[in-house]
C-alpha positions, 0 to 999 in steps of 0.5 A: 436471498440474493447471492453473496458478493465477497469483499475479496475472492483470493481462491478464485484468483488462484484457481488457474495458477494452482498447478503451476504453484503446486509444482514450484512449491512442491519442488521446494518442499522436496529439496527443503529449500526455504530461505534465500536461493534462486526463487528469492534472487529471481523474484527480486530481479523480475520485480525490479525490472517490472518497476523500472528500478535497479534493485529489489531486496525481498524482506519479511513484510511491508512494515519492515521494508519501510523501517529498513529504508529509513534505517539505512538512510541514517534516520533515527532518534531526534529525527522527524519523518513527514507522514500523511494523517490518513494511511495504515498505521504501518507507515507511521509505525516504521518511523517509530521503529526507526526511532524517529518521530512521525509529523502528520500532515493533511491529505488532498481532498480529491485523491486522499493522498498527501497534500503537497500544499501541506508541506509548504507550511509544515514545521520543518524542524528536524525533518529528514524525510517525507513518506508519501503513500500511494493510497488505495492504488493511486500515486501521490502527486510526486512532482511537487513533493519531490521539488519541496523535498529537494529544496529542504534536502529531505529523503523521499521514502515511498510507501508503495504497499498499495500501488504495485504497477501504478504510474505517475506521468508514465513512471511506476511508483517505487522509482521516484524516491531515494528508496521505496517499500512494498508489501506483499500481504495476501490481499494486495494486488501482488500478494504472497501466501503470507507476509512479504515485502521489498525495499526498492531503490537505485543506490547500490550502497544503500541497497547493499546495506539494506540486504545486510541489515535485513539479514542480521547485519551479516557481512559473511556467514560468521561476521556481523558488521552491525546489529541487524534484524531478521527480515527475509522473504521466504523462498516459497513466498518468493516463488509464488510472487514470481508466478503471480507477477506475470499476471499483475498487469492483467489483474490491474486492468481487470480492476480498472474495468470493475472501477469503470463499472462502479463509476458509471453506476454510482455517477447518478447516486446522490450522496455517494462520493465515488473515488476520483482518478487524477488525469496524470496518473493510473489507478490500480484500485487496490481498493475502491473507496466511496464516501457515504452518509452515516457510514456505520449504518451503511456497513450494517445495511450492506452486511445485512444484504450480503455484500462484503465491504470494508473500512480503510481507515476509520481513525486518522493517525493523528488521533490514534491512541498510539500517538496521543503523546505527540499532542495532536488534536481532533480537528487539526486535519479536517479533510482526513477526518472527514474521509476517515469518518465517511469512507467505505471500501466496496468489493474489489478484486480482479475476477469480480463480475459486472453482475456483482458490481450491479448487485453492490450498487443496487444495495448501496442505492437501496441504502440511500433510498432508505434515508442513508 
């Protein structure tokens, strides 16, 4: 039996860092310093500098980051936020958490990110913000999105959960909109040892309020200026992220090399659509997503041959049961429906070897030769 190729290999990524991680985490345990403190402040400063942003606020997870961004912008009941139909539900969920309503739009057929052309025809009634998602590690087409948002006086809140370090025209994602939300879920390019997230921005007042709202609306230890939430980045998670941040660029480069191996091998494989990278962007390949015929059969075939694969995401948001009350119908966003019906995420992690990529592509080729 051929060697197993995992979808993700986090233990391998962590092994070279174990001594440093154990030392830092051990000191926090010894001192019982688990909430706030220097590790959080140091990571917030380092991550903001890495992105080229002025501020970063560590929060409990990426969903909270998007919710908090919307809340401090005053977006709530009666307001509408534009969201691409193809993304993880957390993007729309944050809108719902804020009390607003998501308005779904079509995606670009090449990059799978929000299609700026869709903004030209969308119903703009009550729209207060647009939330472009830098999906799979590739930035959305920000220039036209920003131009249309400016025309309509919309806020732009970037969903950067999958784009740590990706750039659009030389500028890093998370620095284009009014605010941005990041996730540090363990499988992300920059992942914690549990949940974690961050709100990033340049506006002092918005960031100060984000920090307060995320800490129970606290003004001082005993005074609370407004009802807030409990959404703080733990010290241990911040310390781990600070160590891992130093390796992020190298890890992203390794992912790009793996993607290049995939691109070469899949170029001649008819019936399989490899991901396209726009010329004006860098792609950090959080996921390497292909389109295949008879997706469910492909998943079964790959599993039988010990290749780990995933699906991101099988059901577009406009037809999710959670949003049935909004009245969207099948067929309303054909590009999103086509992509979600045929997408397969292939193994992708920094230390994946060329031999492992060969194995994945060979199994995929065997699937296609067997009739797809």
